C-alpha positions in Angstrom: 116.5 69.8 103.3 118.2 66.4 103.2 121.2 67.5 105.2 119.5 70.3 107.1 118.8 69.8 110.8 115.1 69.9 111.6 113.7 70.9 115.0 111.1 68.3 116.0 108.9 68.6 119.0 107.5 65.3 120.3 104.3 65.8 122.3 103.9 62.5 124.1 103.2 61.7 127.8 104.1 58.0 127.5 107.9 57.5 128.3 108.0 54.2 126.4 106.6 55.7 123.2 108.9 58.7 123.5 111.9 56.4 123.8 110.7 54.5 120.7 110.4 57.7 118.6 113.9 58.7 119.6 115.3 55.3 118.7 113.6 55.4 115.3 115.2 58.7 114.5 118.6 57.4 115.5 118.0 54.3 113.4 117.4 56.5 110.3 120.5 58.6 111.1 118.2 61.6 110.8 119.6 65.1 111.3 117.0 66.2 113.9 117.0 68.1 117.1 114.4 66.4 119.2 112.6 68.0 122.2 109.7 66.7 124.2 106.6 68.0 125.9 104.4 65.8 128.0 101.3 68.0 128.0 99.6 70.2 125.5 100.2 73.3 127.7 103.9 72.6 127.7 103.9 72.0 123.9 102.2 75.4 123.4 105.1 77.1 125.2 107.7 75.3 123.1 105.9 75.6 119.7 107.8 78.6 118.4 111.1 76.6 118.4 109.7 73.7 116.3 109.5 73.1 112.6 107.5 69.8 113.0 105.4 68.5 115.8 104.8 64.8 116.4 101.5 64.9 118.4 99.9 62.2 120.4 96.1 62.7 120.6 95.8 61.3 124.1 97.4 63.7 126.5 96.7 64.4 130.2 95.2 67.8 129.4 93.8 67.1 125.9 91.9 64.3 124.3 91.2 63.8 120.6 91.3 66.5 118.0 91.0 69.4 120.5 94.7 69.5 121.1 95.4 69.5 117.4 93.1 72.4 116.8 94.6 74.4 119.6 98.1 74.0 118.1 96.9 74.8 114.6 95.3 78.0 115.8 98.6 79.4 117.0 100.3 82.0 114.8 102.7 80.5 112.3 101.9 77.0 113.6 104.5 74.4 112.3 103.8 71.2 110.5 102.0 68.7 112.6 102.1 64.9 112.3 99.6 63.0 114.4 100.6 59.8 116.2 97.8 57.3 116.7 97.4 53.8 118.1 96.6 50.7 116.1 92.9 51.0 116.8 92.7 54.7 116.1 93.4 55.0 112.4 90.0 56.6 111.8 91.1 59.4 114.2 94.3 59.9 112.2 92.2 60.4 109.0 90.0 62.9 110.9 93.1 64.7 112.1 94.3 65.2 108.5 90.9 66.6 107.6 91.3 69.0 110.5 94.6 70.3 109.3 97.4 67.9 110.2 99.9 67.2 107.5 99.6 63.4 108.0 99.3 60.7 110.6 101.5 57.8 111.6 100.4 54.6 113.5 102.5 53.7 116.5 104.0 50.2 116.1 103.7 50.3 112.3 106.4 52.8 111.5 110.1 52.4 111.1 112.9 55.0 111.2 112.9 55.6 107.4 109.1 56.0 107.3 109.2 58.4 110.2 112.0 60.4 108.5 110.1 60.6 105.2 107.0 61.7 107.0 108.6 64.5 108.9 110.4 65.8 105.8 107.3 65.6 103.8 105.3 67.4 106.5 107.9 70.2 106.8 108.2 70.8 103.0 104.4 70.7 102.6 103.9 73.3 105.3 106.7 75.5 103.7 105.0 75.2 100.3 101.6 76.1 101.9 103.1 79.1 103.7 104.7 80.3 100.5 101.5 79.9 98.6 99.5 81.8 101.3 102.0 84.7 101.3 101.8 84.9 97.5 98.0 85.1 97.7 98.3 87.8 100.4 100.6 89.8 98.2 98.4 89.4 95.2 95.3 90.4 97.2 97.2 93.4 98.6 98.3 94.5 95.1 94.7 94.1 93.8 93.4 96.1 96.7 96.0 98.8 96.2 95.3 99.0 92.5 91.5 99.5 93.1 92.1 102.1 95.7 94.7 104.0 93.5 92.1 104.1 90.7 89.7 105.8 93.2 92.3 108.2 94.6 93.9 109.1 91.2 91.1 109.2 88.6 91.0 110.3 85.0 90.3 114.1 85.1 87.2 115.5 83.4 89.0 118.0 81.2 88.5 116.5 77.7 87.2 119.7 76.1 89.2 122.2 78.2 92.1 124.3 77.0 93.8 123.9 80.4 96.6 121.4 80.3 97.1 118.9 83.1 100.0 116.8 84.3 99.7 114.5 87.4 102.3 112.4 89.2 102.0 110.0 92.1 104.9 108.3 93.8 104.2 106.0 96.8 106.4 106.3 99.9 109.2 103.8 100.0 109.2 102.6 103.6 106.1 100.5 103.4 103.8 98.5 101.2 100.8 100.5 102.5 98.9 102.9 100.2 98.5 106.4 101.5 95.6 108.7 101.3 96.9 111.3 98.8 94.3 112.1 96.2 93.6 114.5 93.4 91.0 115.4 90.7 90.2 118.0 88.1 86.9 118.9 86.5 86.0 121.4 83.7 82.6 123.1 83.9 80.3 124.1 81.0 81.1 127.8 81.6 84.8 127.1 81.2 85.8 127.2 84.8 88.3 124.5 85.8 88.2 123.2 89.3 90.9 121.0 90.8 91.8 119.6 94.2 94.7 117.8 95.8 94.5 116.3 99.3 96.2 114.1 101.8 94.5 112.0 104.5 96.7 111.7 107.5 98.2 108.2 108.0 98.7 105.2 105.7 96.8 102.1 105.0 93.6 100.8 103.4 91.3 102.8 105.8 93.0 106.1 105.0 93.1 105.3 101.3 89.4 104.4 101.3 88.6 107.7 103.1 90.6 109.5 100.5 88.5 107.8 97.7 85.3 108.8 99.5 86.4 112.5 99.8 87.6 112.6 96.2 84.3 111.2 94.8 82.3 113.5 97.1 84.3 116.5 95.8 83.7 115.6 92.2 79.9 115.2 92.8 79.7 118.5 94.6 81.6 120.4 91.9 79.6 118.8 89.1 76.4 119.8 91.0 77.6 123.4 90.8 78.1 124.0 94.5 80.2 127.0 95.4 83.8 126.3 96.6 83.1 127.5 100.2 80.2 125.1 100.5 82.2 122.2 98.9 84.9 122.4 101.6 82.3 122.6 104.4 80.5 119.6 103.0 83.8 117.6 102.6 84.5 118.4 106.2 81.1 116.9 107.2 81.8 113.8 105.0 85.2 113.3 106.6 83.8 113.5 110.2 81.0 111.0 109.3 83.2 108.5 107.5 86.6 108.6 109.3 87.6 105.6 111.4 89.1 107.6 114.3 88.4 110.9 115.9 92.0 112.2 115.2 91.9 111.6 111.5 92.1 114.8 109.5 92.8 115.7 105.8 94.7 118.6 104.3 93.6 119.9 100.9 94.2 122.6 98.3 91.4 123.5 96.0 91.7 125.8 93.0 89.3 127.3 90.5 90.7 128.7 87.3 88.5 131.4 85.7 87.0 130.8 82.2 89.3 133.5 80.8 92.4 131.8 82.3 93.5 135.2 83.7 92.8 134.5 87.4 92.6 131.7 89.9 91.0 131.4 93.3 92.5 128.9 95.7 91.6 127.6 99.1 94.0 126.0 101.7 92.9 123.6 104.4 96.2 123.0 106.2 97.8 122.3 102.9 101.0 123.6 101.2 100.5 126.6 99.0 100.5 126.0 95.3 103.4 127.2 93.2 102.7 129.7 90.4 105.2 129.5 87.5 105.6 131.6 84.4 108.5 130.9 82.1 111.6 130.5 84.3 110.2 132.4 87.2 108.3 131.3 90.3 105.8 134.0 91.0 105.3 134.8 94.7 101.7 134.4 95.7 100.0 136.9 98.1 100.2 135.8 101.7 97.0 134.0 102.7 95.5 132.4 105.7 96.3 128.6 105.4 93.1 127.5 107.2 92.8 124.4 109.4 92.7 120.9 107.9 89.4 119.2 107.3 88.0 117.4 110.3 89.6 119.6 113.0 87.2 122.4 113.8 83.4 122.1 113.4 81.6 124.9 111.5 84.9 126.3 110.2 84.8 128.5 107.1 87.6 128.5 104.6 88.4 131.7 102.7 89.6 131.8 99.1 92.4 133.9 97.7 92.2 135.5 94.3 95.4 135.6 92.2 95.9 137.1 88.7 97.5 134.7 86.2 100.2 135.9 83.8 100.3 134.6 80.3 101.9 131.2 80.0 101.2 130.3 83.6 101.5 126.9 85.3 100.1 126.2 88.7 101.6 123.3 90.7 99.7 121.8 93.6 101.5 119.0 95.6 101.2 117.0 98.8 103.7 117.5 101.6 105.6 114.3 100.9 107.5 116.4 98.3 108.9 118.8 101.0 109.3 116.4 103.9 112.3 114.5 102.6 115.7 114.7 104.3 118.6 116.9 103.2 122.3 115.6 103.6 124.0 117.0 106.7 120.9 118.8 107.9 118.4 117.9 110.6 115.6 119.9 109.0 113.3 118.7 106.3 113.6 119.9 102.7 110.9 122.6 103.1 109.2 124.9 100.6 112.1 127.3 100.2 114.6 124.6 99.1 112.0 123.0 96.9 111.7 126.4 95.1 115.5 126.6 94.7 115.4 123.1 93.1 112.5 124.1 90.9 114.1 127.3 89.8 117.2 125.4 88.5 115.2 123.0 86.6 113.0 125.7 85.0 116.1 127.0 83.3 116.3 123.7 81.4 112.8 124.0 80.0 109.1 123.4 81.0 109.5 119.7 81.6 110.5 119.9 85.3 108.1 117.6 87.3 110.0 114.3 87.0 113.5 115.9 87.4 112.4 117.7 90.6 111.0 114.6 92.1 114.2 112.7 91.2 116.4 115.3 92.8 114.3 115.5 96.0 114.5 111.7 96.2 118.2 111.7 95.7 118.7 114.3 98.4 116.7 112.1 100.7 119.2 109.3 100.1 116.5 107.0 98.7 112.8 106.6 98.4 110.8 109.3 100.2 109.0 108.2 103.4 105.7 109.7 102.5 103.6 109.5 99.3 104.0 112.3 96.7 101.2 113.6 94.5 101.6 116.5 92.1 98.8 118.2 90.1 100.1 120.7 87.5 97.6 122.9 85.7 98.9 124.8 82.6 97.7 127.7 80.5 96.6 126.2 77.1 95.8 129.5 75.4 
């Protein structure tokens, strides 16, 4: 900073004191750009262009620490050095306690001391800002980690013969966590229930709502509630807990029969699952998608029963996987192109989840805008 020009705003209504400050800076050969405001109101308008403020506490429109507090309350307030008179040193000490970087006594400061004071104030403010931003990032990371654990839990399939793979990839255009969630639970009778969902929007409110819905789903399933009632109850929970009337959630819920030869799935405005056997993508019977949760009161979602061939895999995913861009095309990727990509990778073996995500991301030209969650159930018999 020694050779860097610093923008200093002098807030002083006394012309003589203002001339003295300017002379002291010239005396120290200081690389400063000095501007002046004679009132606090004028200073507030000029604050965004300053890196350091030299503030007199006795102004026509402000007396004492009130002016200091007003400037400190401004967004991204710069460093502030308070100027006091010979008989007002106590006020300078109080100003530092209130948030000023330091105070200087008029008539007892030379150019070199003024120079050091301004440099110290600016560097201290920069260090404080850097520390504050670091704390904010750490708090955001901690909050994100807690929410992710709630959205993406450990599945309760310890004693089940159904295999499970899950993936989650956050969207690349923001640091905000989305509301994608999934879960899977094995029941005493051998049935395996799973859900994947996506709360519209991004941010901590949406993520917290996703956590709420996921926990409610697990509790309802463990309580043995039928699938139709589970979705209707989740709809009620969403309406009660959402932070805005327009918030909705898409979901795909599946129930694999104990003999692993059939599955019933429900769609609430969500992409249809993909049924895979060997190198083939099995076309599912056309079904009514159903409206998302939180859209129509008293709506009833209908399930679709599908036979499962030997060696089946059932992939449920959120729409971030199909909404990426495609080079030289105005349309999104879509389900049809996703199936084409999947079919190619199935020829290379059963480990296809990561390669498919990688190719979709590459086609998009970089990180996908939306979060991607994949839940893959596999026949373990």
